[in-house]
Structures are given as C-alpha cells and as structure tokens.
C-alpha positions in Angstrom: 20.8 12.5 -9.0 17.1 11.7 -8.4 17.0 9.7 -5.1 14.2 7.8 -3.3 12.1 10.9 -2.6 12.2 12.0 -6.2 11.5 8.5 -7.5 8.6 8.2 -5.0 7.1 11.4 -6.4 7.4 10.2 -10.0 5.9 6.9 -9.1 2.9 8.5 -7.5 2.4 11.0 -10.3 2.7 8.3 -13.0 0.5 5.9 -11.1 -2.2 8.6 -11.1 -1.7 9.7 -14.7 -0.7 6.8 -17.0 -2.1 3.6 -15.5 -4.8 2.2 -17.8 -3.5 4.1 -20.7 -2.8 2.1 -23.9 0.5 2.6 -25.8 -0.1 2.9 -29.5 3.5 3.7 -30.6 7.0 3.6 -29.1 9.8 5.6 -30.6 13.5 5.8 -29.8 14.9 9.0 -31.2 18.4 8.1 -30.0 18.5 4.3 -29.8 22.2 3.9 -29.1 23.1 1.5 -26.3 19.7 0.5 -25.2 17.2 -2.4 -25.9 16.7 -3.0 -29.7 13.8 -1.0 -31.1 12.2 -4.3 -32.1 12.2 -5.3 -28.4 10.7 -2.0 -27.2 8.0 -2.3 -29.8 6.6 -5.2 -27.8 5.1 -2.5 -25.6 2.9 -1.3 -28.4 -0.8 -2.1 -27.9 -0.2 -2.9 -24.3 -1.6 -1.0 -21.3 0.3 0.3 -18.3 -1.2 -1.6 -15.4 1.1 -0.4 -12.5 4.0 1.8 -11.6 6.5 0.7 -9.0 9.8 1.9 -7.5 12.8 0.1 -6.0 15.5 2.3 -4.6 16.4 4.7 -7.5 14.7 2.4 -10.1 11.3 3.2 -11.7 9.3 0.2 -13.0 6.4 0.3 -15.4 4.4 -2.9 -15.7 2.4 -3.6 -18.9 -0.6 -5.8 -19.7 1.5 -7.7 -22.2 3.5 -9.3 -19.4 6.6 -7.0 -19.8 8.1 -4.5 -17.5 10.3 -1.5 -18.2 13.0 -0.8 -15.7 14.5 2.7 -15.7 17.4 4.3 -13.8 17.5 8.0 -14.2 21.2 8.3 -13.3 22.3 11.9 -12.7 20.0 14.0 -14.7 17.3 11.8 -16.3 13.7 13.2 -16.6 10.3 11.6 -17.2 7.8 14.0 -18.7 4.1 13.6 -19.6 2.7 15.8 -22.3 0.2 17.2 -21.5 0.4 18.5 -18.8 4.1 19.2 -19.7 4.0 21.8 -22.5 7.7 22.8 -22.8 10.5 21.4 -25.0 12.2 18.3 -23.5 15.9 17.9 -23.7 17.8 14.9 -25.3 14.7 12.7 -25.5 15.7 9.0 -25.8 12.4 7.1 -25.4 8.8 8.1 -26.3 5.6 6.3 -25.6 2.5 7.6 -27.4 -0.8 6.8 -25.8 -4.2 6.2 -27.4 -5.6 9.4 -25.9 -2.9 11.5 -27.6 -0.7 12.1 -24.6 3.0 11.3 -24.7 5.4 10.0 -22.1 9.1 10.8 -22.7 12.3 9.7 -21.1 15.2 12.1 -21.6 18.7 12.9 -20.6 19.7 9.3 -19.7 21.5 6.7 -21.8 19.3 3.8 -22.8 21.8 1.3 -21.4 20.1 2.2 -18.1 16.7 1.1 -19.5 15.8 -2.6 -19.4 12.8 -4.5 -20.9 12.2 -7.7 -19.0 9.3 -10.1 -18.5 7.2 -9.1 -15.5 7.8 -12.4 -13.7 11.5 -11.9 -14.0 11.8 -8.4 -12.6 12.8 -9.5 -9.1 15.6 -11.6 -10.6 17.0 -8.8 -12.7 20.6 -7.8 -11.7 19.6 -4.2 -11.1 17.1 -5.4 -8.5 18.9 -8.3 -6.9 21.9 -6.2 -5.9 19.7 -3.8 -3.9 19.4 -3.8 -0.1 16.3 -2.8 1.9 14.5 0.1 0.4 15.0 3.2 2.5 11.3 4.1 2.3 10.0 0.6 3.1 7.9 0.3 6.2 10.1 -2.7 7.0 13.0 -0.3 7.8 12.4 0.0 11.5 14.8 1.5 14.0 15.9 -2.0 15.1 16.5 -3.1 11.5 18.4 0.1 10.8 20.7 -0.4 13.7 21.3 -4.0 12.7 22.5 -2.8 9.3 25.1 -0.7 11.0 26.6 -3.4 13.2 29.9 -4.7 12.1 30.2 -2.1 9.3 33.7 -0.5 9.2 32.9 1.8 6.4 32.4 5.5 7.1 28.8 6.3 7.8 28.6 8.5 4.7 29.8 5.6 2.5 27.4 3.2 4.1 24.4 5.5 3.5 25.4 5.6 -0.2 25.8 1.8 -0.5 22.8 0.6 -2.4 23.3 -3.0 -1.4 22.7 -2.0 2.2 20.1 0.7 1.9 18.5 1.4 -1.5 17.5 4.9 -2.4 19.9 7.3 -0.6 22.3 9.3 -2.7 24.8 12.1 -2.1 22.3 14.9 -1.6 20.2 13.3 1.1 23.1 11.6 2.8 24.7 15.0 3.7 21.4 16.4 4.9 20.6 13.3 7.0 24.0 13.3 8.7 23.6 17.0 9.5 20.2 16.5 11.0 21.6 13.6 13.1 24.7 15.7 14.1 27.0 13.0 13.0 30.3 13.6 11.2 30.4 12.0 7.7 33.7 10.2 8.4 32.6 8.4 11.5 32.9 4.6 11.2 29.4 3.1 11.1 30.3 0.6 13.8 31.5 3.3 16.1 28.0 4.9 16.6 26.4 4.4 19.9 22.8 3.2 20.2 21.7 6.7 20.8 23.5 8.0 17.8 22.1 5.2 15.6 18.6 6.0 16.8 19.2 9.6 16.0 20.5 8.7 12.6 17.4 6.6 11.9 15.0 9.4 12.9 17.0 11.8 10.8 16.8 9.5 7.8 13.0 9.1 8.1 12.4 12.8 8.7 14.7 14.1 6.0 13.3 11.8 3.3 9.8 12.7 4.4 10.6 16.4 4.1 12.1 15.8 0.7 8.9 14.3 -0.6 6.7 17.0 1.1 8.8 19.7 -0.6 8.4 18.1 -4.0 11.9 16.6 -4.2 15.2 18.2 -4.8 15.9 19.9 -8.1 19.5 20.7 -7.2 20.4 19.2 -10.6 17.8 18.3 -13.2 14.9 16.6 -11.4 11.5 17.7 -12.4 7.9 16.4 -11.9 6.2 14.9 -14.9 4.7 18.3 -15.7 8.1 19.9 -15.7 7.8 21.6 -12.2 10.9 21.8 -10.1 11.0 20.6 -6.5 11.8 22.9 -3.6 13.9 20.8 -1.2 17.1 22.4 -2.4 15.9 25.7 -1.2 16.0 24.4 2.4 19.4 22.6 2.4 21.2 23.0 5.7 24.7 22.1 4.4 24.5 20.7 0.9 26.1 23.2 -1.6 26.6 25.7 1.3 30.4 25.8 1.7 31.4 28.9 3.5 27.8 29.8 4.3 26.5 29.9 7.9 25.0 26.8 9.5 21.3 27.4 10.1 21.7 26.1 13.7 24.9 27.4 15.0 26.1 29.9 12.4 29.4 28.1 11.8 30.5 28.0 8.1 29.8 24.8 6.3 32.8 22.8 5.1 33.4 20.7 2.0 35.5 17.5 2.0 35.6 14.2 0.0 34.3 11.1 1.5 34.0 7.8 -0.4 35.0 9.7 -3.5 32.0 12.0 -3.2 31.8 15.7 -2.4 30.5 16.0 1.1 29.2 19.0 3.1 29.0 19.2 6.9 29.0 21.7 9.8 32.3 21.8 11.8 30.5 22.6 15.0 27.3 20.6 14.8 28.9 17.5 13.4 32.1 17.1 15.4 34.2 14.0 14.6 
C-alpha cells in the first residue's frame, strides 16, 4: 500500500507536472461504485491549481472550486502520459488536458475517490478521522511522545492507527520498529523516554530514506512516469523471513500483530 513517502513523491511530481493544466475531458472507463459521471464532469474546463496530501490521501484542487480526494488503497497508481508511455492496468478515471497529456487513475475502486467542494475538504470524513500527519513539521519529539502516553495498544498497532498518526502503513511500521530496536508487540505505554525518543528518530529517518529512494514498490507503487521506487531493495526485515538481519545476522521472523503480517529481528528487537 502506498504510504506517506509514496504519496509525498506523487504530490511533488504532480505539483510540478499538472498544476496550471486545464482539463478538457473526464472519462470513467469503469464507473462502478464511484461519483456519478455527471458529477466528475464538473472538473471539465477547470484548471488544477494545487496538489496536496494528507496521510495516505492525495488531493487535487481545481479552479472551479472543487477538489478530488483519492485514496490509492493497496495497489492504486497515478500515471501521467507522457512521460508514461506504457499500458496502464485497470484504468478507472482519466483526465485529458488541453495540451494533449492524460492523467489516469488505475487499480483502485472509485468508491475511494470523492469529489467535494474545496471549502469542505477539511470537513470530509476521510480527513476528519486522521490524526497528525507523520510528515508534518508539527510532529516533534515531544508531540510524538505525548501521543504514546496512555496508549495500551501494541506499538505496531499504534503506528498503523491513522487517527493517531496519519501516513504510516504496514511496510514502514516494520522498518521503523527495526531501526528503533523495539519489538512490535511492546505496549506503547511501556516505552521508556529513551525508547520513545529512539522510535521518533527512527520514524523520521526511515520515512526520509523512503522518499530519498523513490518510495517502496514492494507491491504496485510507481512514479507518475511508471518508474519503480527502490526502498524495497533496502528492507532490513520486511519480507525477509529466514534471511539474516543486516545488523546481527540473526534470521528475521514473521508473526501477526494487530491482524497484520509483521517482520522483526529476534535479536535486535527483543521483547
């Protein structure tokens, strides 16, 4: 699933590529379950004026006063042609621009796409339920530690809880906990101040590295031109069951925490 680093990459690329482009036609090749085509047609003849991100949500703002909210779920892709020149899979929404370029959304059900008035974006349920964005400069070490206080959930479950921290998913949670040397089943409120500081630093560093490496294409994430990210090539524990830990050489283990497949090192992340 694309997480905060992947969405931050898409936001930046779209901000540089499609802002100030005018939409001349909108198509929905597979319209089931999403906004009615008549509603989406309101984007025609409008110009994209901004691209934003909240957690795992991508937001396109239009000059017509509407915004398009998109959640890419597990394998959603956003492709701009050109520069993308391949064949997109399972395209659900297409925006054709006046300059001949095409922006396509594929591999995600349209029920995860919402057309709302721009002045109502912050009141949309998909936004109001989100906690502090994990890439926000407001997420200081002190704020991070405050979020952990009184939380009896396992630390892995808490990192995944979007109403607490918005943007972390299963992939980055495992890599963050490995970097912080914290077992995924530890209770959040059991962490010492030193461990919480370590976890905060690991969160910031791991997400930064994810962005620098172009995101994780462990599943289906690609850049708007179709390029894959490289972060998955540098996983320390994720998808490495039975393989040696890059720090101590102990084999990585796989368990289930909060209903999610979880990878960790038996030695580096002792309970």
